[in-house]
FIGU-599198 format. One record per residue (C-alpha): residue number from 1; residue in one letter; chain; y, x negated, z. Coordinates in nm, 4 decimals, m for minus. Layout:
# FIGU-599198
<site><pos>NUM</pos><code>a</code><unit>A</unit><north>Y</north><east>X</east><up>Z</up></site>
...
END
This chain:
# FIGU-599198
<site><pos>1</pos><code>i</code><unit>A</unit><north>m0.7656</north><east>m1.2351</east><up>0.3138</up></site>
<site><pos>2</pos><code>f</code><unit>A</unit><north>m0.6271</north><east>m1.5741</east><up>0.3987</up></site>
<site><pos>3</pos><code>i</code><unit>A</unit><north>m0.6624</north><east>m1.8258</east><up>0.1186</up></site>
<site><pos>4</pos><code>n</code><unit>A</unit><north>m0.7069</north><east>m2.1987</east><up>0.1268</up></site>
<site><pos>5</pos><code>l</code><unit>A</unit><north>m0.4193</north><east>m2.4095</east><up>m0.0023</up></site>
<site><pos>6</pos><code>k</code><unit>A</unit><north>m0.6023</north><east>m2.7435</east><up>m0.0035</up></site>
<site><pos>7</pos><code>n</code><unit>A</unit><north>m0.6682</north><east>m2.8857</east><up>m0.3500</up></site>
<site><pos>8</pos><code>t</code><unit>A</unit><north>m1.0465</north><east>m2.8899</east><up>m0.3274</up></site>
<site><pos>9</pos><code>y</code><unit>A</unit><north>m1.0758</north><east>m2.5258</east><up>m0.2134</up></site>
<site><pos>10</pos><code>f</code><unit>A</unit><north>m0.7449</north><east>m2.3906</east><up>m0.3476</up></site>
<site><pos>11</pos><code>g</code><unit>A</unit><north>m0.7546</north><east>m2.0115</east><up>m0.3765</up></site>
<site><pos>12</pos><code>h</code><unit>A</unit><north>m1.0852</north><east>m1.9701</east><up>m0.1933</up></site>
<site><pos>13</pos><code>p</code><unit>A</unit><north>m1.0908</north><east>m1.7514</east><up>0.1203</up></site>
<site><pos>14</pos><code>l</code><unit>A</unit><north>m1.0498</north><east>m1.9334</east><up>0.4507</up></site>
<site><pos>15</pos><code>k</code><unit>A</unit><north>m1.3453</north><east>m1.9195</east><up>0.6847</up></site>
<site><pos>16</pos><code>y</code><unit>A</unit><north>m1.3118</north><east>m1.7012</east><up>0.9929</up></site>
<site><pos>17</pos><code>q</code><unit>A</unit><north>m1.2765</north><east>m1.9975</east><up>1.2272</up></site>
<site><pos>18</pos><code>s</code><unit>A</unit><north>m1.0081</north><east>m2.1517</east><up>1.0068</up></site>
<site><pos>19</pos><code>v</code><unit>A</unit><north>m0.8043</north><east>m1.8305</east><up>1.0284</up></site>
<site><pos>20</pos><code>l</code><unit>A</unit><north>m0.8395</north><east>m1.8287</east><up>1.4075</up></site>
<site><pos>21</pos><code>d</code><unit>A</unit><north>m0.7302</north><east>m2.1926</east><up>1.4209</up></site>
<site><pos>22</pos><code>l</code><unit>A</unit><north>m0.4303</north><east>m2.1196</east><up>1.1973</up></site>
<site><pos>23</pos><code>i</code><unit>A</unit><north>m0.3216</north><east>m1.8284</east><up>1.4156</up></site>
<site><pos>24</pos><code>r</code><unit>A</unit><north>m0.3653</north><east>m2.0348</east><up>1.7322</up></site>
<site><pos>25</pos><code>r</code><unit>A</unit><north>m0.1394</north><east>m2.3059</east><up>1.5851</up></site>
<site><pos>26</pos><code>l</code><unit>A</unit><north>0.1200</north><east>m2.0487</east><up>1.4769</up></site>
<site><pos>27</pos><code>v</code><unit>A</unit><north>0.1226</north><east>m1.8881</east><up>1.8219</up></site>
<site><pos>28</pos><code>k</code><unit>A</unit><north>0.1632</north><east>m2.2273</east><up>1.9860</up></site>
<site><pos>29</pos><code>r</code><unit>A</unit><north>0.4429</north><east>m2.3299</east><up>1.7473</up></site>
<site><pos>30</pos><code>t</code><unit>A</unit><north>0.6393</north><east>m2.0018</east><up>1.7530</up></site>
<site><pos>31</pos><code>g</code><unit>A</unit><north>0.5619</north><east>m1.8604</east><up>2.0963</up></site>
<site><pos>32</pos><code>i</code><unit>A</unit><north>0.4874</north><east>m1.5260</east><up>1.9298</up></site>
<site><pos>33</pos><code>t</code><unit>A</unit><north>0.1504</north><east>m1.3976</east><up>2.0444</up></site>
<site><pos>34</pos><code>f</code><unit>A</unit><north>m0.0503</north><east>m1.2080</east><up>1.7829</up></site>
<site><pos>35</pos><code>t</code><unit>A</unit><north>m0.4032</north><east>m1.1710</east><up>1.6489</up></site>
<site><pos>36</pos><code>a</code><unit>A</unit><north>m0.5443</north><east>m1.1390</east><up>1.2999</up></site>
<site><pos>37</pos><code>h</code><unit>A</unit><north>m0.6343</north><east>m0.7800</east><up>1.3803</up></site>
<site><pos>38</pos><code>m</code><unit>A</unit><north>m0.2700</north><east>m0.7023</east><up>1.4594</up></site>
<site><pos>39</pos><code>l</code><unit>A</unit><north>m0.1883</north><east>m0.8001</east><up>1.1015</up></site>
<site><pos>40</pos><code>r</code><unit>A</unit><north>m0.4310</north><east>m0.5314</east><up>0.9848</up></site>
<site><pos>41</pos><code>h</code><unit>A</unit><north>m0.2391</north><east>m0.2697</east><up>1.1851</up></site>
<site><pos>42</pos><code>t</code><unit>A</unit><north>0.0908</north><east>m0.3985</east><up>1.0461</up></site>
<site><pos>43</pos><code>h</code><unit>A</unit><north>m0.0429</north><east>m0.3859</east><up>0.6912</up></site>
<site><pos>44</pos><code>a</code><unit>A</unit><north>m0.1539</north><east>m0.0225</east><up>0.7324</up></site>
<site><pos>45</pos><code>t</code><unit>A</unit><north>0.1842</north><east>0.0758</east><up>0.8759</up></site>
<site><pos>46</pos><code>e</code><unit>A</unit><north>0.3756</north><east>m0.1016</east><up>0.5984</up></site>
<site><pos>47</pos><code>l</code><unit>A</unit><north>0.1660</north><east>0.0680</east><up>0.3287</up></site>
<site><pos>48</pos><code>i</code><unit>A</unit><north>0.2437</north><east>0.4103</east><up>0.4765</up></site>
<site><pos>49</pos><code>r</code><unit>A</unit><north>0.6141</north><east>0.3207</east><up>0.5090</up></site>
<site><pos>50</pos><code>s</code><unit>A</unit><north>0.6223</north><east>0.2210</east><up>0.1432</up></site>
<site><pos>51</pos><code>g</code><unit>A</unit><north>0.4874</north><east>0.5591</east><up>0.0375</up></site>
<site><pos>52</pos><code>w</code><unit>A</unit><north>0.1118</north><east>0.5085</east><up>0.0130</up></site>
<site><pos>53</pos><code>d</code><unit>A</unit><north>m0.0947</north><east>0.8176</east><up>0.0775</up></site>
<site><pos>54</pos><code>a</code><unit>A</unit><north>m0.3049</north><east>0.7900</east><up>0.3954</up></site>
<site><pos>55</pos><code>a</code><unit>A</unit><north>m0.6238</north><east>0.8407</east><up>0.1921</up></site>
<site><pos>56</pos><code>y</code><unit>A</unit><north>m0.5501</north><east>0.5237</east><up>m0.0065</up></site>
<site><pos>57</pos><code>v</code><unit>A</unit><north>m0.4798</north><east>0.3271</east><up>0.3102</up></site>
<site><pos>58</pos><code>q</code><unit>A</unit><north>m0.8072</north><east>0.4581</east><up>0.4540</up></site>
<site><pos>59</pos><code>k</code><unit>A</unit><north>m0.9978</north><east>0.3298</east><up>0.1518</up></site>
<site><pos>60</pos><code>r</code><unit>A</unit><north>m0.8162</north><east>m0.0044</east><up>0.1582</up></site>
<site><pos>61</pos><code>l</code><unit>A</unit><north>m0.9091</north><east>m0.0588</east><up>0.5231</up></site>
<site><pos>62</pos><code>g</code><unit>A</unit><north>m1.2644</north><east>0.0642</east><up>0.4673</up></site>
<site><pos>63</pos><code>h</code><unit>A</unit><north>m1.2558</north><east>0.3473</east><up>0.7190</up></site>
<site><pos>64</pos><code>a</code><unit>A</unit><north>m1.5011</north><east>0.6351</east><up>0.6931</up></site>
<site><pos>65</pos><code>h</code><unit>A</unit><north>m1.2405</north><east>0.8870</east><up>0.8110</up></site>
<site><pos>66</pos><code>v</code><unit>A</unit><north>m0.8701</north><east>0.9096</east><up>0.7273</up></site>
<site><pos>67</pos><code>q</code><unit>A</unit><north>m0.8027</north><east>1.0239</east><up>1.0844</up></site>
<site><pos>68</pos><code>t</code><unit>A</unit><north>m0.9127</north><east>0.6819</east><up>1.2133</up></site>
<site><pos>69</pos><code>t</code><unit>A</unit><north>m0.6538</north><east>0.5205</east><up>0.9892</up></site>
<site><pos>70</pos><code>i</code><unit>A</unit><north>m0.3762</north><east>0.7543</east><up>1.0987</up></site>
<site><pos>71</pos><code>d</code><unit>A</unit><north>m0.4572</north><east>0.7629</east><up>1.4717</up></site>
<site><pos>72</pos><code>t</code><unit>A</unit><north>m0.5447</north><east>0.3969</east><up>1.5242</up></site>
<site><pos>73</pos><code>y</code><unit>A</unit><north>m0.3821</north><east>0.1845</east><up>1.2565</up></site>
<site><pos>74</pos><code>v</code><unit>A</unit><north>m0.0536</north><east>0.3462</east><up>1.1597</up></site>
<site><pos>75</pos><code>h</code><unit>A</unit><north>0.2321</north><east>0.2903</east><up>1.4046</up></site>
<site><pos>76</pos><code>l</code><unit>A</unit><north>0.5444</north><east>0.4700</east><up>1.2879</up></site>
<site><pos>77</pos><code>s</code><unit>A</unit><north>0.8641</north><east>0.4333</east><up>1.4890</up></site>
<site><pos>78</pos><code>d</code><unit>A</unit><north>1.1393</north><east>0.6816</east><up>1.5690</up></site>
<site><pos>79</pos><code>q</code><unit>A</unit><north>1.3465</north><east>0.5072</east><up>1.3015</up></site>
<site><pos>80</pos><code>d</code><unit>A</unit><north>1.0698</north><east>0.5740</east><up>1.0477</up></site>
<site><pos>81</pos><code>m</code><unit>A</unit><north>1.0875</north><east>0.9428</east><up>1.1390</up></site>
<site><pos>82</pos><code>k</code><unit>A</unit><north>1.4686</north><east>0.9460</east><up>1.1034</up></site>
<site><pos>83</pos><code>n</code><unit>A</unit><north>1.4476</north><east>0.7779</east><up>0.7626</up></site>
<site><pos>84</pos><code>e</code><unit>A</unit><north>1.1933</north><east>1.0266</east><up>0.6325</up></site>
<site><pos>85</pos><code>y</code><unit>A</unit><north>1.3926</north><east>1.3204</east><up>0.7629</up></site>
<site><pos>86</pos><code>k</code><unit>A</unit><north>1.7044</north><east>1.1881</east><up>0.5849</up></site>
<site><pos>87</pos><code>k</code><unit>A</unit><north>1.5021</north><east>1.1701</east><up>0.2615</up></site>
<site><pos>88</pos><code>y</code><unit>A</unit><north>1.3891</north><east>1.5272</east><up>0.3178</up></site>
<site><pos>89</pos><code>l</code><unit>A</unit><north>1.7471</north><east>1.6488</east><up>0.3722</up></site>
<site><pos>90</pos><code>q</code><unit>A</unit><north>1.8681</north><east>1.4637</east><up>0.0622</up></site>
<site><pos>91</pos><code>g</code><unit>A</unit><north>1.5901</north><east>1.6274</east><up>m0.1384</up></site>
<site><pos>92</pos><code>r</code><unit>A</unit><north>1.6930</north><east>1.9702</east><up>m0.0111</up></site>
<site><pos>93</pos><code>e</code><unit>A</unit><north>2.0575</north><east>1.9054</east><up>m0.0985</up></site>
<site><pos>94</pos><code>h</code><unit>A</unit><north>1.9559</north><east>1.8021</east><up>m0.4481</up></site>
<site><pos>95</pos><code>t</code><unit>A</unit><north>1.7405</north><east>2.1142</east><up>m0.4887</up></site>
<site><pos>96</pos><code>n</code><unit>A</unit><north>2.0233</north><east>2.3359</east><up>m0.3632</up></site>
<site><pos>97</pos><code>e</code><unit>A</unit><north>2.2665</north><east>2.1801</east><up>m0.6131</up></site>
<site><pos>98</pos><code>i</code><unit>A</unit><north>2.0272</north><east>2.2457</east><up>m0.9006</up></site>
<site><pos>99</pos><code>t</code><unit>A</unit><north>1.9748</north><east>2.6049</east><up>m0.7843</up></site>
<site><pos>100</pos><code>k</code><unit>A</unit><north>2.3521</north><east>2.6646</east><up>m0.7640</up></site>
<site><pos>101</pos><code>r</code><unit>A</unit><north>2.4019</north><east>2.5294</east><up>m1.1173</up></site>
<site><pos>102</pos><code>s</code><unit>A</unit><north>2.1317</north><east>2.7499</east><up>m1.2640</up></site>
<site><pos>103</pos><code>n</code><unit>A</unit><north>2.2760</north><east>3.0675</east><up>m1.1065</up></site>
END
């Protein structure tokens, strides 16, 4: 939700057309082309990267099926995969150390 920062309507949601106008101005000013819907995809990806379960992201986006969320809205990179694999390996090392100590 985009909120209004003008005194009279401060904190109220912006109307759809106002959001489109804001994005059009930002695109013109920055030269970076994007849409409001792209922000939705980015939000889903960032939630997954930060550790949210896909079922929670599904609910947040209002999808009927978690597969829609995963297949369409989450865009993980090769770097994301490398980072997660490193976490996995670190977890295994930690588990192995604990096992060695207990033996």
